[in-house]
N, C-alpha and C positions, 0 to 999 in steps of 0.2 A: 675488725671490731669484735671483741669478746661478747658473747650473748649469755644471758641467764635463762635457765629453764627450771623454774620451781616445780618440785614434784608434788602432785596433788595427793599422793599417798599420805602426806602429812597434814592434809586438811582435816577439819572437823566435819565429818560426813553428815552430821545433822544440820550443818550450816554450809554445805559445800559451795553453793552459788554465792552466798554472802562472802565467803573467803575469796572466791574468784573475783567478785566485784571489787574487793579491796586491792586487787592488783592493777586495776584499770587506771587510766590517766597517769601511767608511768612509762618508762622507755621499754617495758617488757614486750617481747614479741613471741615468746614460746612458752608452752607448758609441757612438762614431762609427765607421762602417764605410764605408771608401772602396773603391768598385768601379770599376776601370779596364779598358777594353776593348782598348787598344793601337791604337785608331783615333782616337777623340776626343782622347785623350792618348797619348803615345808608350809609356807603360808598361802592363803588365798586372798586375793584383793577384790577385784571387780571385773566386770566384763563389758560386753557390747552396749548394753542399755545405758550405763553411766556415761560412756563416751558419746553416744548419740545425743543424750540429753544436754550435756554441757556444750557439745558442738553447736547446738541450736542457739546458744546464748553467749558464745564467746568467740571472738574473731582472732584467735591465736593460732600459731603453727603448732599442731599437735604432734609431739615427739613421743611415739609410743614404744615402750621397751617391753618386749615379750619375754617373760621368764616362764616359758611353757614348753613342754615336750612336743616335738614334731610340729613346730609352728606353721609349717606349710599347710596344715589342715585348715587354718583359720585366717590366712592372709586376706582373702577376699572380704571376709566379714569385717575385719578391722579396717579395711579400706572404706567399705560402705558406711561404717560407723563414724568415719570422719578423720582418720589418721592421715597426717601429711608425711610422716616418715615412720617406717617400722624397722626397729632394731631387734635382732634375734640373737640367741646365744649359739656360738659355734658348737658347743657341747650338746645342744638339744636336737641336732639333726644329723643324719648321715650324708646329706647332700647340700652343703651350704651354697654352692654355686647355683643349684637349681632354685633354692629359696630366694637368693638375690635376684635371679632372673624373673621369678614369679612376682616379687614385689615391684620390680621395675616395669613389668608388663602392665601394671595398673596406673603408671604415670606418676608415681610418688617416689620419694627418696627411700633408699635402702641403707641400713646400718647394721653393723655386727658388733658383738661384744663377747667378753670372755670372763670366766671366773678368775679370781686372783691366782689360783694355782696353775692355770693353763699357760703354756709357753706362748708368748706373743708372736713368736716366729711362725706359728701355725696360721696366723691371720695375714701376714705380710703379702703373700701372693694374691690375696683377694682384694686388697685395698684399691687397686686401680678401677675396680667395678663398683666401689662403694662411695656413698656420699658422706658417711660418718663411721668412725670407730669409737666405741664407748669403752672407756677404761673403768672397771669397777674397783673403787678404792675401799670397798667393804665386801663382805660375802653377800651375794644377792639373796633377797628374800626377807630382810628385816630392816626396818628403819632405825635411826638413832645410834648406829654403831660408830666406833672411833675410826678415824682416817688411818689407812694403812700406808706407811711411809714408802714402802717399796713400789707402790703404784706410780710414783714419780719416775722410776726407772723405765716402766712400760711406756709412759707418755713420751719420754725422750727417745726411746726406740722407734716409736711410731713417727714422732716428729722428724727425726733424721731420715727415715725411709721416705716419708711423704715429700719432704723438701728435696732430697737427692733425686727422686724420680719425677719431680715437678707435678705432683698430683694435687687435685683440689679437695681431697678427702679431709673433712673436719675431724678434730679430736675432741671428744666430749669426756667428761669425768663425772662420776656419780658415787657419793658415799662419804659421809663424815665431813662434808665441805661446810666451812663457816667463814665469816668475814675475817677471822684471825689467821686462816691458812690459805685463803683463795689466791692471794698474790703469788704464793709459791707454785701453785699448779698452773697459773697463767705463765709464770716464768719458765716452767718446764715445757710449755708449748701447747696448752689447751686453748681451744677456740670456743667451747661451750661448757657452761658450768651448771650442773644439776645440784640443787640444794633443796632440802625438804623442811625438816624441823627448824632450821635456822631462819626460815622465812615464815612458814605457816604456823610455827610455834610461838611467834612473837605477837605481842599485843598490837603493835602498829605495823602491819604487813607492808603497807605502802612505803613507810619510812625505811624499812629494812631493805626493800628492793632498791630504793634510791641509794642506800649506803653501798650496796654491791656495785652499782654502776659508777659511783664515785671512785671506788677502788679500781674498777676496770679502767677508768679514765686516767688514773694515776699510773697504772701499769703500762699504758700505751707508750710512754716515753722510754721505757726500759726493755719492752718486749718487741718482737717482730710485729709488723703490721699484719 
């Protein structure tokens, strides 16, 4: 089953919990949490306190995407804040295997991601130790960008490798995803879909989530299980 992971970066932060309450009583299981440090990417988003506060009031799987330099410095604190999975950038550390081991040592899921210009083959040897690979279909660090078509090629590379090697690693995609193009990324092989402004930018958040799951249901007949 394909899962949706709305990015809270697109919430109205003056009404953050109200926006999250609007996602409840749907089929939603995950939230995507983008953390930016102003160094690895130009923007700064939010840190531990926001995650801790929303953790206390929301029973979702917290899918935390770190866009920060040397993420190994902060893994334990993001675990304590309430993350259920931590995904880091291969470009942000000299020791990706050590970061994966560190994340796993806390008993949570580990994911890795890459900037659009990075060769996906750099990640292939790591997939057997990972729960998730995140394909960025925009440049990390900014919301509201247009979907990069060549990201579908990366999805297919990962899908073929995962299936050939009988791995359980999930493929997630993030950036420029809308109801108008989500069927294509599912068809390419994605398991998890991150969408921000196309959910939290809508007047009826609950209705939009339901629309995504309708599309997921329709795609099941033509995509792999």
